[in-house]
C-alpha positions as CSV (number, residue, x, y, z in Angstrom):
1,X,0.0,0.0,0.0
2,X,1.3,3.4,-0.9
3,X,1.3,6.1,1.8
4,X,-1.6,8.6,1.9
5,X,-1.1,12.2,0.7
6,X,-1.2,13.2,4.3
7,X,1.6,10.8,5.2
8,X,3.6,12.1,2.2
9,X,3.3,15.6,3.5
10,X,4.3,14.6,7.0
11,X,7.4,13.1,5.6
12,X,8.3,16.5,4.2
13,X,7.9,18.0,7.7
14,X,10.0,15.2,9.1
15,X,12.8,15.9,6.7
16,X,12.6,19.6,7.3
17,X,13.1,19.3,11.0
18,X,16.8,18.7,10.3
19,X,17.0,21.8,8.1
20,X,17.6,25.4,9.4
21,X,18.6,28.7,7.9
22,X,22.3,27.8,8.0
23,X,21.8,24.5,6.1
24,X,23.6,24.0,2.8
25,X,21.9,20.7,2.0
26,X,18.7,18.8,2.6
27,X,19.2,15.3,4.0
28,X,16.7,12.7,2.7
29,X,19.1,9.8,3.1
30,X,16.8,7.9,5.4
31,X,13.9,8.0,2.9
32,X,13.5,5.1,0.5
33,X,11.0,7.0,-1.7
34,X,10.1,10.6,-2.2
35,X,6.5,11.2,-3.4
36,X,5.5,14.4,-5.2
37,X,3.8,15.7,-2.0
38,X,7.1,15.3,-0.2
39,X,9.4,16.4,-3.0
40,X,7.7,19.5,-4.4
41,X,7.7,21.5,-1.2
42,X,11.4,20.4,-0.6
43,X,12.3,21.7,-4.1
44,X,10.4,24.9,-3.5
45,X,12.2,25.5,-0.1
46,X,15.6,24.5,-1.6
47,X,15.3,27.0,-4.5
48,X,14.0,29.8,-2.3
49,X,17.0,29.3,0.1
50,X,19.7,28.6,-2.5
51,X,20.2,25.0,-1.4
52,X,21.4,22.9,-4.3
53,X,22.6,19.8,-2.5
54,X,20.4,16.8,-1.5
55,X,21.7,13.8,0.4
56,X,19.7,10.8,-1.0
57,X,19.0,7.2,-0.1
58,X,20.5,4.8,-2.6
59,X,17.0,3.9,-3.8
60,X,16.1,7.4,-4.7
61,X,19.4,8.7,-6.2
62,X,18.7,8.1,-9.8
63,X,15.0,9.1,-9.5
64,X,15.7,12.4,-7.8
65,X,18.6,13.3,-10.1
66,X,16.3,12.8,-13.1
67,X,13.6,15.0,-11.4
68,X,16.1,17.7,-10.6
69,X,17.3,17.7,-14.2
70,X,13.7,17.7,-15.4
71,X,13.9,14.5,-17.3
72,X,11.0,12.2,-17.7
73,X,10.9,8.8,-16.1
74,X,8.6,5.9,-16.8
75,X,6.4,7.0,-13.9
76,X,6.8,10.8,-13.8
77,X,6.3,13.9,-15.8
78,X,9.1,16.3,-14.7
79,X,8.2,19.1,-12.4
80,X,7.5,22.3,-14.3
81,X,8.1,25.8,-13.1
82,X,5.2,28.1,-13.9
83,X,6.1,31.3,-15.9
84,X,5.9,34.7,-14.2
85,X,3.5,36.0,-16.7
86,X,-0.1,34.8,-16.9
87,X,-0.1,35.7,-20.6
88,X,3.0,33.5,-21.2
89,X,1.2,30.6,-19.4
90,X,-1.8,31.0,-21.7
91,X,0.3,31.3,-24.8
92,X,2.2,28.1,-23.9
93,X,-1.1,26.3,-23.1
94,X,0.6,24.7,-20.1
95,X,-2.6,22.9,-18.9
96,X,-3.1,21.3,-22.4
97,X,0.6,20.4,-22.6
98,X,0.4,18.6,-19.2
99,X,-2.8,16.7,-20.1
100,X,-1.4,15.7,-23.5
101,X,1.8,14.3,-21.9
102,X,-0.3,12.4,-19.3
103,X,-2.4,11.0,-22.2
104,X,0.6,9.9,-24.2
105,X,2.2,8.2,-21.2
106,X,-0.7,6.6,-19.3
107,X,-3.9,7.3,-21.1
108,X,-6.7,9.7,-20.1
109,X,-8.7,7.5,-17.8
110,X,-7.4,9.3,-14.6
111,X,-10.5,11.4,-14.5
112,X,-10.6,11.9,-18.3
113,X,-9.1,14.6,-20.5
114,X,-11.9,17.2,-19.6
115,X,-11.3,16.6,-15.9
116,X,-7.5,16.8,-16.1
117,X,-7.6,19.9,-18.3
118,X,-10.1,21.6,-15.9
119,X,-8.1,20.7,-12.8
120,X,-4.8,22.1,-14.1
121,X,-6.4,25.2,-15.5
122,X,-8.3,26.0,-12.3
123,X,-5.5,25.3,-9.9
124,X,-3.0,27.4,-11.9
125,X,-5.6,30.1,-12.5
126,X,-5.9,30.4,-8.7
127,X,-2.2,31.2,-8.4
128,X,-2.3,33.9,-11.1
129,X,-5.6,35.4,-10.0
130,X,-4.9,35.4,-6.2
131,X,-1.2,35.5,-5.6
132,X,0.3,37.0,-8.7
133,X,4.0,36.6,-9.6
134,X,3.9,39.8,-11.5
135,X,2.7,41.7,-8.4
136,X,5.4,39.9,-6.3
137,X,3.0,38.1,-4.1
138,X,4.7,34.8,-5.1
139,X,8.1,34.0,-6.6
140,X,7.7,30.3,-7.5
141,X,5.1,27.9,-8.8
142,X,5.3,24.3,-9.7
143,X,3.3,21.4,-11.2
144,X,4.3,17.7,-11.1
145,X,2.7,14.3,-11.9
146,X,3.6,10.8,-10.7
147,X,2.0,7.6,-11.8
148,X,2.0,4.5,-9.4
149,X,1.5,1.6,-11.9
150,X,1.1,-1.1,-9.2
151,X,-1.8,0.8,-7.7
152,X,-2.9,2.4,-11.0
153,X,-3.3,5.9,-9.4
154,X,-1.9,9.3,-10.5
155,X,-0.7,12.0,-8.1
156,X,-0.8,15.6,-9.3
157,X,0.7,18.5,-7.4
158,X,0.4,22.2,-7.8
159,X,2.3,24.5,-5.4
160,X,3.2,28.2,-5.1
161,X,5.1,30.1,-2.4
162,X,2.6,33.0,-2.3
163,X,0.1,34.6,-0.1
164,X,-1.7,31.3,0.9
165,X,-5.4,31.0,1.3
166,X,-5.5,32.7,4.7
167,X,-3.3,35.5,3.3
168,X,-5.6,36.0,0.3
169,X,-8.7,36.1,2.5
170,X,-7.0,38.6,4.9
171,X,-6.0,40.8,2.0
172,X,-9.6,40.9,0.8
173,X,-10.9,41.7,4.3
174,X,-12.7,38.4,4.8
175,X,-12.6,37.3,8.4
176,X,-11.8,33.8,9.6
177,X,-11.0,32.1,13.0
178,X,-7.8,30.3,12.0
179,X,-6.0,28.9,8.9
180,X,-8.2,25.8,8.7
181,X,-11.3,28.0,8.9
182,X,-9.9,30.0,6.0
183,X,-9.5,26.8,3.9
184,X,-13.1,25.9,4.7
185,X,-14.3,29.3,3.5
186,X,-12.3,29.0,0.3
187,X,-13.7,25.6,-0.6
188,X,-17.2,26.7,0.3
189,X,-17.4,29.3,-2.4
190,X,-16.1,32.4,-0.5
191,X,-14.3,33.8,-3.6
192,X,-11.5,36.4,-3.6
193,X,-11.3,36.5,-7.3
194,X,-11.2,40.0,-8.9
195,X,-13.7,38.8,-11.4
196,X,-17.5,38.6,-10.7
197,X,-18.5,35.3,-9.3
198,X,-18.9,32.6,-11.9
199,X,-22.2,30.7,-11.6
200,X,-20.5,27.6,-13.0
201,X,-18.8,27.2,-9.8
202,X,-15.7,28.1,-7.8
203,X,-12.5,26.4,-9.2
204,X,-11.3,24.9,-6.0
205,X,-14.7,23.6,-5.0
206,X,-15.3,22.1,-8.4
207,X,-11.9,20.5,-8.4
208,X,-12.6,18.8,-5.1
209,X,-16.0,17.6,-6.3
210,X,-14.5,16.2,-9.6
211,X,-11.7,14.4,-7.7
212,X,-13.5,13.1,-4.6
213,X,-17.1,12.6,-5.8
214,X,-16.6,12.1,-9.5
215,X,-13.4,10.1,-9.5
216,X,-13.3,8.6,-6.0
217,X,-9.9,10.1,-5.4
218,X,-8.2,12.1,-2.6
219,X,-7.3,15.7,-2.0
220,X,-4.7,17.4,0.3
221,X,-4.6,21.1,0.8
222,X,-1.8,22.7,2.8
223,X,-2.0,26.5,2.9
224,X,-0.1,28.6,5.5
225,X,-0.6,26.7,8.8
226,X,-3.8,25.1,7.7
227,X,-4.2,21.5,6.3
228,X,-7.2,19.7,5.0
229,X,-7.0,16.0,3.9
230,X,-10.1,14.6,2.1
231,X,-10.3,10.9,1.5
232,X,-14.0,10.8,0.8
233,X,-17.1,13.0,1.4
234,X,-17.4,11.8,5.0
235,X,-13.8,11.0,5.7
236,X,-11.8,14.2,6.0
237,X,-9.7,16.0,8.6
238,X,-8.3,19.4,9.3
239,X,-5.1,20.2,11.2
240,X,-3.3,23.3,12.4
241,X,0.4,23.0,11.6
242,X,3.5,24.3,13.3
243,X,5.3,25.0,10.0
244,X,6.0,28.7,9.8
245,X,9.8,28.1,9.2
246,X,9.3,25.1,6.9
247,X,6.5,26.1,4.4
248,X,5.2,29.1,2.6
249,X,2.3,29.4,0.2
250,X,-0.2,26.7,-0.9
251,X,0.3,23.0,-1.9
252,X,-2.6,21.1,-3.5
253,X,-2.1,17.4,-4.1
254,X,-4.6,15.2,-5.8
255,X,-4.7,11.4,-6.1
256,X,-6.8,10.3,-9.1
257,X,-8.0,6.7,-9.6
258,X,-8.0,5.0,-13.0
259,X,-11.6,5.8,-14.0
260,X,-13.2,8.6,-15.9
261,X,-15.5,11.2,-14.4
262,X,-19.0,10.7,-15.8
263,X,-21.3,13.7,-16.3
264,X,-18.4,16.1,-16.0
265,X,-20.5,19.3,-16.1
266,X,-22.7,18.2,-13.2
267,X,-19.7,18.7,-10.9
268,X,-19.0,22.2,-12.0
269,X,-22.5,23.5,-12.6
270,X,-24.0,22.7,-9.3
271,X,-23.2,24.0,-5.8
272,X,-25.0,22.0,-3.2
273,X,-24.2,24.0,-0.1
274,X,-21.6,23.7,2.6
275,X,-19.5,20.6,2.9
276,X,-16.2,19.6,4.6
277,X,-17.1,21.8,7.5
278,X,-14.4,22.8,10.0
279,X,-15.5,22.2,13.6
280,X,-12.1,22.6,15.2
281,X,-11.7,18.9,15.6
282,X,-8.0,18.8,15.0
283,X,-6.1,15.5,14.7
């Protein structure tokens, strides 16, 4: 059994406990495997802090070196750094490129091409709309895909080092009790977009519905000190993190199963009311 998305994130925090501002390397030598949800925030931290050395377990040396050199492997599409300009992103059609590469390597049954295209477009839109690189709210953004052939699931990650969901709500004058409450507000259609509300549905909410309800997959959101892990409609947990010195921005990791979402538009046209309610019941 592969670790859950939450377990993958916890591995990131475990590794980062050995890292401080004076560190010149990140030590992952005790870890036999580094999943996207572990590796992407490590890469983000390393680049932001000018760390270019990783100590690796012998099982991960070749894999991580290929990832760092942005070379494809049989189970990965290399991490991509998002361009600073939203116009450049649109001109390069990055979402279409990612879906096309997934389709060529593993087929489009992980949600289907419409679902994959929508997910990548909405999650990257959120970065450019809410925590702009051009306005210097963020300096880095990444996407990454990993296939687990033995379990036939696909992990997708999108991360930025920007304002975070709590930071965006605060900037827009929207009140919240704590970082987990901010995430709950964001997924329950409290929009901070500069555009008028789109009746077809909020991008983050629709993405969660497509993955969890449509595909039967899982979602992990880490934003600021807030974390939400959704395994199913009724099986989810929030947690307040002590990660101020380890993590900045927002990480969204999705685990998609090998089946297509049927009735795609039903999941983005309909908003059924509040779900994944935060009650302060921390792990």
